[in-house]
C-alpha positions in Angstrom: -105.4 -141.9 -21.7 -106.3 -138.4 -20.7 -109.5 -137.4 -18.8 -112.3 -136.5 -20.8 -113.1 -132.7 -19.5 -116.4 -131.4 -18.2 -118.5 -130.1 -20.8 -118.6 -126.2 -20.4 -115.7 -126.1 -18.7 -113.5 -123.2 -19.2 -110.1 -123.9 -22.1 -106.7 -123.4 -20.7 -106.4 -119.6 -22.3 -109.9 -118.7 -21.5 -109.0 -119.5 -17.9 -105.9 -117.8 -17.6 -107.1 -114.7 -18.9 -110.1 -114.8 -16.4 -107.8 -115.4 -13.4 -105.8 -112.4 -15.1 -108.8 -110.3 -15.2 -110.1 -111.3 -11.5 -106.8 -110.3 -10.1 -106.9 -107.1 -12.2 -110.0 -105.9 -10.5 -108.1 -106.0 -7.0 -105.3 -104.5 -8.5 -103.1 -107.8 -8.1 -100.4 -109.4 -9.8 -99.6 -113.2 -10.3 -96.3 -111.9 -8.8 -97.5 -110.1 -5.7 -100.1 -112.9 -4.9 -97.4 -115.5 -4.8 -95.2 -113.4 -2.6 -98.0 -112.8 -0.3 -98.8 -116.3 -0.1 -95.1 -117.2 0.8 -95.3 -114.7 3.4 -98.7 -115.8 5.1 -98.3 -119.5 5.0 -94.3 -120.2 3.6 -93.3 -121.9 0.3 -93.4 -125.3 1.5 -97.2 -124.8 2.3 -99.7 -126.4 0.2 -101.0 -122.9 0.4 -98.5 -121.6 -1.8 -98.7 -120.0 -5.1 -96.2 -120.4 -7.6 -95.2 -117.3 -9.7 -95.5 -119.5 -12.7 -99.3 -120.3 -12.2 -100.2 -119.3 -15.5 -97.9 -121.2 -17.4 -99.0 -124.4 -15.3 -102.9 -123.8 -16.3 -102.3 -123.0 -20.1 -100.6 -126.7 -19.9 -104.0 -127.6 -19.6 -103.4 -130.8 -17.0 -103.0 -128.2 -14.3 -105.8 -127.2 -11.5 -104.7 -125.6 -8.2 -105.8 -127.3 -5.2 -108.4 -126.5 -2.5 -105.4 -125.3 -0.3 -104.2 -122.8 -3.0 -107.8 -121.7 -3.8 -108.2 -120.6 -0.3 -104.9 -118.6 -0.3 -106.5 -116.9 -3.7 -109.6 -116.1 -1.5 -107.7 -114.7 1.3 -105.1 -112.4 -0.6 -107.8 -111.3 -3.0 -110.7 -110.9 -0.4 -113.3 -112.7 -3.1 -115.2 -116.0 -2.0 -113.8 -119.5 -1.9 -117.3 -120.8 -3.8 -116.6 -117.7 -6.5 -113.1 -118.7 -6.9 -114.5 -122.5 -7.6 -116.7 -121.5 -10.1 -113.6 -119.6 -11.8 -111.7 -123.2 -12.1 -115.2 -124.8 -13.5 -116.6 -126.1 -10.0 -120.0 -125.3 -8.9 -120.5 -126.3 -4.9 -124.3 -126.7 -5.7 -123.6 -129.7 -7.8 -122.5 -131.7 -4.1 -126.2 -130.7 -3.1 -127.7 -131.5 -6.5 -125.8 -135.0 -6.6 -126.7 -135.9 -3.0 -130.1 -135.5 -3.9 -130.0 -137.7 -7.3 -127.9 -140.3 -6.3 -129.4 -143.8 -4.8 -129.1 -143.7 -0.9 -129.6 -146.9 1.4 -129.4 -144.9 4.3 -130.8 -141.3 5.0 -128.7 -138.5 4.4 -128.3 -134.9 5.8 -128.1 -132.6 2.7 -125.6 -130.3 2.4 -128.1 -127.0 2.0 -125.5 -124.4 2.9 -123.9 -124.0 -0.6 -126.7 -122.3 -2.3 -125.2 -119.3 -3.9 -127.2 -116.4 -2.5 -126.0 -114.0 -5.2 -127.0 -116.5 -7.9 -129.9 -115.1 -10.6 -133.1 -117.2 -10.8 -136.3 -117.1 -12.8 -139.2 -115.6 -10.6 -142.9 -114.8 -10.8 -145.7 -112.6 -10.1 -149.0 -112.5 -9.4 -151.3 -112.2 -12.6 -153.9 -109.4 -12.1 -157.6 -110.0 -11.1 -157.2 -113.3 -10.1 -159.8 -114.4 -7.1 -159.2 -116.9 -4.6 -157.8 -120.4 -5.9 -159.7 -123.1 -6.2 -159.0 -126.7 -4.7 -156.8 -127.9 -7.7 -155.7 -125.6 -10.3 -152.2 -124.8 -12.6 -150.0 -122.5 -11.0 -149.9 -120.8 -14.1 -153.3 -119.8 -13.7 -152.1 -117.3 -10.9 -148.7 -116.7 -11.3 -146.8 -115.2 -14.1 -143.0 -115.1 -15.3 -141.3 -112.3 -13.9 -137.6 -111.0 -14.2 -134.7 -112.8 -12.7 -134.0 -112.2 -9.2 -131.0 -112.6 -7.2 -132.0 -115.7 -4.1 -130.8 -113.0 -1.6 -133.3 -110.7 -2.4 -136.3 -113.6 -2.0 -134.4 -114.9 1.3 -135.4 -113.3 4.8 -132.1 -112.9 6.8 -134.2 -113.3 10.2 -135.8 -116.7 9.1 -135.8 -119.4 11.0 -133.4 -122.1 8.9 -134.6 -125.7 8.3 -132.3 -128.8 7.7 -133.2 -131.4 4.8 -132.5 -134.9 4.6 -133.1 -137.6 1.9 -135.1 -140.8 3.3 -133.4 -143.8 2.3 -134.8 -147.0 1.3 -133.2 -148.9 4.3 -134.8 -146.3 6.7 -138.3 -147.9 6.8 -140.0 -146.9 10.5 -141.6 -144.3 9.2 -143.0 -145.7 6.0 -145.9 -145.3 4.8 -145.6 -141.9 6.4 -142.5 -141.1 4.2 -141.3 -142.8 1.9 -137.7 -143.9 0.0 -136.1 -140.9 -1.7 -138.4 -138.5 -0.3 -136.5 -135.2 0.8 -137.7 -133.7 4.3 -137.7 -130.7 5.4 -136.5 -130.7 9.4 -137.4 -127.9 12.1 -134.9 -127.7 14.7 -136.6 -125.6 16.8 -139.5 -128.0 17.7 -137.4 -130.8 19.2 -137.5 -129.6 23.1 -141.3 -128.8 22.9 -142.1 -132.3 21.0 -139.9 -134.5 23.1 -140.8 -134.1 26.5 -143.9 -136.4 26.8 -142.6 -139.6 28.3 -146.0 -141.4 28.5 -146.2 -142.3 25.1 -145.4 -142.6 21.2 -144.6 -139.1 19.6 -147.1 -137.7 17.2 -144.1 -136.1 15.4 -141.3 -137.8 13.2 -138.0 -136.8 14.3 -134.6 -137.0 12.6 -132.5 -139.1 14.8 -128.8 -139.8 14.6 -126.8 -143.0 16.3 -123.9 -144.6 15.5 -125.4 -146.7 12.3 -126.7 -143.6 10.8 -129.4 -141.6 10.6 -133.5 -142.5 11.0 -136.6 -140.6 10.5 -138.8 -142.1 12.9 -141.4 -141.7 15.8 -139.7 -142.2 19.5 -140.9 -143.0 23.0 -139.0 -141.2 25.9 -137.8 -142.9 28.7 -137.9 -142.1 32.2 -134.0 -142.3 32.4 -133.7 -139.9 29.2 -133.2 -142.4 27.0 -135.2 -142.5 23.4 -136.8 -145.7 21.9 -137.2 -145.6 18.1 -140.6 -146.6 17.0 -141.1 -148.8 14.1 -145.0 -149.3 13.8 -144.1 -152.8 11.5 -142.1 -154.3 13.9 -139.5 -154.9 11.5 -136.2 -153.0 13.3 -134.8 -154.3 16.7 -135.8 -152.2 19.7 -132.6 -150.3 21.1 -132.6 -147.8 23.8 -130.4 -144.5 22.9 -128.9 -142.6 25.7 -128.9 -138.7 24.6 -126.4 -137.1 23.8 -123.9 -139.8 24.0 -125.4 -142.1 21.8 -128.2 -140.2 19.7 -128.9 -136.8 18.6 -132.6 -135.4 17.7 -132.2 -133.2 14.9 -135.6 -131.8 14.8 -138.9 -133.1 13.7 -140.2 -133.5 10.0 -142.7 -131.0 8.9 -142.6 -131.0 5.4 -142.1 -133.7 2.6 -141.1 -133.6 -1.4 -142.1 -136.9 -2.5 -141.1 -138.2 -5.4 -144.0 -140.8 -7.1 -142.1 -141.7 -10.0 -139.6 -144.9 -9.7 -140.8 -146.0 -6.0 -137.9 -147.7 -4.4 -139.7 -150.8 -2.1 -138.0 -150.2 1.5 -136.0 -152.9 3.1 -135.0 -153.8 6.3 -131.0 -154.4 6.4 -129.9 -157.4 8.4 -127.6 -155.4 11.0 -130.9 -153.4 11.8 -133.2 -156.1 12.0 -131.2 -157.9 15.2 -130.5 -156.3 18.4 -127.3 -153.8 18.1 -125.6 -152.4 21.0 -125.3 -148.5 20.3 -121.8 -146.9 20.3 -120.9 -143.2 21.8 -120.1 -140.5 19.2 -116.3 -139.9 18.9 -115.2 -136.9 20.2 -112.3 -136.5 17.5 -111.6 -138.0 14.5 -109.2 -137.6 11.5 -110.4 -137.1 7.8 -109.7 -140.9 7.0 -111.7 -141.8 10.2 -114.5 -139.8 9.0 -115.0 -141.2 5.6 -114.9 -144.7 7.3 -117.6 -144.1 9.9 -119.7 -142.3 7.5 -119.0 -145.0 4.3 -119.8 -147.6 6.8 -123.1 -145.8 8.4 -124.2 -145.3 4.8 -124.1 -149.3 4.3 -121.6 -148.9 1.4 -118.5 -151.0 0.4 -115.3 -149.5 -1.1 -116.3 -150.9 -4.3 -120.0 -149.6 -4.2 -118.4 -146.1 -3.3 -116.3 -146.5 -6.5 -119.1 -147.7 -8.9 -121.3 -144.5 -7.5 -118.0 -142.0 -8.6 -118.4 -143.6 -12.2 -122.4 -142.2 -11.9 -121.1 -138.8 -10.8 -118.9 -138.6 -13.6 -121.4 -139.5 -16.2 -124.0 -136.7 -14.6 -121.1 -134.5 -14.5 -119.7 -135.5 -18.0 -116.3 -135.4 -16.7 -114.2 -138.3 -16.0 -112.0 -136.7 -13.0 -115.0 -137.2 -11.0 -114.5 -141.0 -11.0 -112.7 -142.3 -7.7 -110.9 -146.1 -8.3 -111.6 -148.5 -5.0 -107.7 -148.3 -4.2 -107.9 -144.1 -3.8 -110.7 -144.5 -1.7 -109.2 -147.3 0.8 -106.0 -144.7 0.5 -107.9 -141.8 1.8 -109.4 -143.8 4.7 -106.5 -145.7 5.7 -103.7 -143.3 5.5 -105.6 -139.9 6.2 -104.7 -138.7 3.0 -106.5 -135.6 1.6 -107.1 -135.9 -2.1 -105.3 -132.6 -3.8 -108.0 -132.8 -6.9 -111.2 -131.0 -5.9 -113.0 -133.0 -8.3 -112.5 -136.2 -5.6 -113.4 -133.6 -2.6 -116.8 -133.3 -5.0 -117.0 -137.1 -5.5 -116.6 -137.7 -1.1 -118.8 -135.4 -0.3 -121.6 -136.6 -2.5 -121.0 -140.3 -2.3 -120.7 -140.2 1.2 -123.3 -137.7 2.2 -120.8 -135.3 4.1 -121.1 -131.8 4.7 -118.4 -129.5 2.6 -117.5 -127.4 5.8 -116.8 -130.5 7.9 -114.6 -131.6 5.1 -112.8 -128.5 4.7 -112.1 -128.7 8.3 -110.9 -132.3 8.2 -108.1 -131.3 5.6 -106.8 -128.4 7.6 -108.5 -125.5 5.2 -109.2 -122.3 7.2 -112.2 -120.8 5.6 -112.8 -118.5 8.4 -109.9 -116.7 7.1 -111.0 -116.8 3.4 -112.3 -113.5 1.6 -116.1 -113.0 2.0 -117.1 -110.4 -0.9 -119.0 -111.7 -3.9 -117.2 -111.9 -7.0 -118.9 -109.6 -9.9 -121.1 -111.3 -12.5 -118.6 -110.6 -15.4 -116.2 -113.1 -14.0 -119.0 -115.9 -13.6 -121.2 -117.8 -15.3 -124.1 -116.8 -12.9 -127.4 -117.5 -15.4 -129.8 -114.4 -15.3 -127.3 -112.2 -15.0 -128.0 -110.5 -18.2 -131.6 -109.4 -16.7 -130.6 -106.9 -14.8 -133.3 -104.5 -13.3 -134.1 -102.2 -10.8 -135.7 -104.8 -8.6 -133.4 -107.1 -8.9 -132.1 -107.3 -5.3 -135.2 -105.6 -3.5 -136.9 -107.7 -1.3 -140.0 -109.9 -2.5 -143.3 -107.2 -1.7 -145.9 -109.8 -3.2 -149.2 -109.2 -1.5 -151.3 -112.0 -3.6 -151.3 -115.8 -4.1 -147.3 -115.9 -4.4 -146.9 -114.3 -0.9 -149.0 -116.6 0.7 -148.0 -119.4 -0.7 -144.2 -118.6 0.2 -145.4 -117.4 3.8 -146.9 -121.0 4.0 -144.1 -122.6 2.9 -142.1 -120.7 5.6 -138.9 -121.2 3.5 -138.3 -121.4 -0.3 -135.6 -124.9 -0.8 -133.9 -123.0 -3.6 -131.1 -126.1 -3.7 -133.9 -128.2 -5.4 -134.2 -125.9 -8.4 -131.0 -128.0 -10.0 -132.8 -131.4 -8.9 -136.1 -131.0 -10.2 -135.0 -133.7 -12.9 -134.8 -135.9 -10.0 -138.6 -135.8 -9.1 -140.3 -135.6 -12.5 -137.3 -137.6 -14.9 -137.2 -134.6 -17.2 -134.5 -131.6 -17.2 -137.7 -129.6 -19.0 -139.7 -128.1 -16.3 -141.8 -124.9 -16.6 -144.4 -123.2 -14.5 -147.0 -125.1 -16.6 -146.1 -128.5 -14.9 -147.1 -127.2 -11.4 -150.4 -127.6 -9.8 -151.6 -126.3 -6.8 -153.5 -128.7 -4.8 -153.5 -127.0 -1.3 -157.1 -125.4 -1.7 -158.7 -129.4 -1.0 -159.0 -130.2 2.9 -160.3 -133.4 2.0 -158.8 -135.1 -0.6 -159.6 -138.7 -1.8 -156.1 -139.9 -2.2 -153.8 -139.8 1.6 -150.8 -138.5 -0.4 -152.6 -134.9 -0.9 -153.6 -134.6 2.6 -152.1 -131.3 3.4 -150.6 -131.0 0.3 -149.4 -127.7 -1.2 -148.2 -128.2 -5.0 -147.5 -131.1 -7.1 -145.2 -131.6 -10.4 -147.1 -132.9 -13.3 -145.6 -134.8 -16.0 -147.6 -133.4 -19.1 -145.2 -135.4 -21.6 -146.7 -139.1 -20.8 -149.6 -140.0 -22.5 -150.9 -143.4 -21.2 -152.4 -143.8 -18.1 -151.1 -147.3 -16.1 -152.2 -149.1 -13.3 -150.3 -151.8 -11.6 -152.2 -154.6 -10.6 -149.3 -155.9 -8.3 -148.4 -152.9 -6.6 -149.2 -151.4 -3.4 -151.4 -148.1 -3.5 -148.0 -145.9 -2.6 -146.5 -147.4 -5.6 -149.3 -146.3 -8.2 -149.0 -143.5 -10.5 -151.6 -140.4 -9.6 -153.4 -138.4 -12.5 -154.7 -135.1 -12.6 -158.0 -134.6 -14.9 -159.1 -131.6 -15.9 -162.6 -131.7 -17.6 -164.7 -129.2 -19.3 -168.0 -129.5 -18.4 -170.9 -126.7 -19.8 -172.9 -126.4 -16.8 -172.8 -128.2 -13.6 -171.8 -132.1 -13.4 -175.5 -133.4 -12.7 -176.7 -131.3 -15.8 -174.1 -132.5 -18.0 -174.6 -136.3 -17.0 -178.0 -136.4 -18.4 -177.1 -135.5 -22.3 -173.5 -136.7 -22.1 -173.0 -140.3 -23.5 -170.6 -143.4 -23.2 -167.2 -143.0 -21.4 -167.0 -142.5 -17.6 -168.1 -144.4 -14.9 -168.0 -142.5 -11.5 -168.7 -143.5 -8.1 -168.3 -141.8 -4.6 -165.3 -142.3 -2.1 -163.1 -144.5 -3.7 -159.4 -144.4 -4.8 -159.2 -145.9 -8.4 -160.0 -144.0 -11.7 -159.5 -144.9 -15.5 -161.4 -143.7 -18.6 -162.0 -145.1 -21.6 -162.8 -143.4 -24.9 -160.6 -139.8 -24.0 -157.8 -138.1 -24.9 -154.4 -138.5 -22.8 -152.1 -135.5 -23.5 -150.0 -136.1 -20.3 -149.3 -137.7 -17.0 -150.8 -136.1 -13.9 -149.2 -135.8 -10.2 -152.4 -135.6 -7.7 -154.7 -137.6 -6.1 -158.3 -138.1 -6.5 -160.5 -135.0 -6.4 -163.9 -133.6 -8.2 -164.0 -129.8 -8.3 -165.4 -127.0 -10.4 -163.4 -124.0 -10.7 -164.7 -120.5 -11.5 -163.6 -120.7 -15.4 -166.1 -123.4 -15.8 -163.4 -126.4 -15.6 -163.6 -129.5 -13.6 -160.4 -130.4 -12.0 -160.4 -134.1 -11.4 -157.4 -136.1 -9.6 -157.3 -139.8 -9.8 -155.9 -143.0 -10.4 -155.9 -145.0 -13.4 -157.1 -148.3 -13.6 -157.0 -151.3 -15.8 -160.5 -152.2 -15.5 -161.6 -148.9 -17.5 -163.7 -147.0 -15.1 -163.4 -143.8 -12.9 -164.1 -143.7 -9.7 -164.2 -139.9 -8.1 -165.9 -138.2 -5.2 -169.4 -136.6 -5.5 -168.6 -132.9 -4.3 -172.0 -131.6 -5.2 -174.4 -133.8 -2.9 -174.0 -136.4 -0.2 -175.3 -138.6 -2.4 -173.4 -141.4 -4.6 -173.3 -140.3 -8.3 -173.0 -143.0 -11.0 -173.3 -141.7 -14.3 -171.8 -141.8 -18.0 -170.3 -139.0 -19.3 -168.4 -138.1 -22.5 -165.9 -135.4 -21.6 -162.7 -134.1 -23.0 -160.0 -133.8 -20.5 -156.1 -133.5 -20.0 -154.4 -136.2 -17.9 -151.2 -135.9 -16.7 -148.9 -137.9 -13.9 -148.0 -136.5 -11.1 -144.1 -136.8 -10.3 -144.0 -135.2 -6.9 -145.6 -133.7 -4.3 
C-alpha cells in the first residue's frame, strides 16, 4: 500500500519544474550538476546526482537523499534548508514537533532552524496610547502591520539564548517550573551564578548529566562538584563532577508556561534511588548517539515508534512513521536513514539537534551553499506583502519597543507552536493580554509575568475541587463600571461577592464569552474598564484584591464582563 503523502506537498510534475527553475537561475542544467557531483564526490558516493533525476522525480516515489541535497546545495550555492523546502521539507517542523510532542525528560530544543528569511506578520504601536495599565489586551496598544522578514527583527549582535522543554519526570524545580513549560536558558550567567559554595543557588540551572537534563537549583561543593537540589526530597542526592560527569548549560531566566492540560510530575524509579554518574562519551557513532539519547529520554523502542505515528498524524504524511525494527537497525547497525522523513522523525522523537545528526551521518554542511533562495521558488508565507521597509531594522519607540527590549530576544520558533499553549490553531492579536504592569499580582503564576495567551472561545468557568492550585484554570475578567468601584457597589445588585487577598474567584448571573489566562487582579484602566483576573470557584463567589483602599471590600454588584481562560503565560 503506498504511503499517504503530506497535504500540500508538491506533485511530481510541479517538483520537476521547480527544480529546473532553480537550476536555471544559476545557469545550470541537470547534466552539468551530475557531472560536477561526480567530479566532487565520485559516482559511487551517496552524494552523486544521476543525470536521470527528473525521470525518477516524475515517477513519484523518489526523493533525493540528504547527501544528494547537500550536493545540490554546494553546486548551486543555495542553502540546504532552502533545497529541502523545494522537496517539501521544512526544518522548522523539527522544532515545532519537539515542542508539541509529550516528553518524559527535559530536552534542549533546536531553535537554530528558524528561517531568517521567512515572512511573519508584525505589529506597530497604536498612536496616542499612554502607558499601559496593569492588565489590558495587547490589541489596545498594538495594530497589525505589513509582514516583515525575521532577519529584520533580529539583532545580529544580541545575546543568543538556549531553550528547553521541561519533562514530566524532571521535578527538581517543581512547582517553580511545571512539566511542559518552555524555558529560556542564559548561558552567560553560569560563571557568575555558580561561585557561591556556601548555600543553595538562587538561580535554576539547566544541568546535563549521563541520565539526561535537569532544571534545578544546585549546591557547589569545595571539590568543584555540584549537587542538584530537590526541595521535595524526591530524587536521590548525587554528586556530579564538572565537566566530566555534568555540564551547566546556563540559568533559567524566562518561562513560557502552558496552563491547559497540566501534566502531573512523577519521579522515575531510576532517579529515585541512588545511581552512579557516568562520564560523557568522547566520541560516538550515529547509532550510539541514538541509543544513548533514547535511554536518557526514558523511551523504549516501541514507545519511540508510537511517537513517530503521532508525528505522521500531525504532519499528515505516513512516511514519517518509523517501525520499531527500523529504529533498532539504526541503533545496532549504525545505519543512517536515506529518507529525510526518517531524519525529521529521529530529531523530533529523540530530541536531537539537526546539525549534530548531520555530522554523525557524514553530511558536511560547512561546504554547502549559503545563499538564500529567492521567494518565488519557495512557499514562504507573506512574500506577497513586499514593502520598502520589509528588511529594515525594527525602529519602534513605543510600547512594542519596550516589550521587545524587556524580552531581550523574540522566540520566533514558537510562532508555529501556539496550538501547544492554547489548543487552537486560530490565534490572533486579540488573544494576547498584557499583565506586566502589575507588580503585586494575587496569583503567584503572574508574578513578573509579561504576556498571557487567552482562549476566548471557552464559555464556561470551571473549578476542579480535587486539583491543586497549579492545575486550576486562571481567568481574566473585564468589567465595565461607570464610576469607581465604590460608587458602583452602592447601586448595583446581586451577583458577585468580592473579598480581599484571596485566591479563588467565581461569579453568578454573568455572561462568559471566553476563557481567560491570567491570575487574580483588580484594576481600573484609563478607558473606564476594570480588568480583573481570578480563578472560578464552584462555590459561586469571587475573591479579588481591593486595589482602591487598604481595607477589605465586600460587596454585591451586577456587572457585565468578559471571562477568558488563560492558556499560557
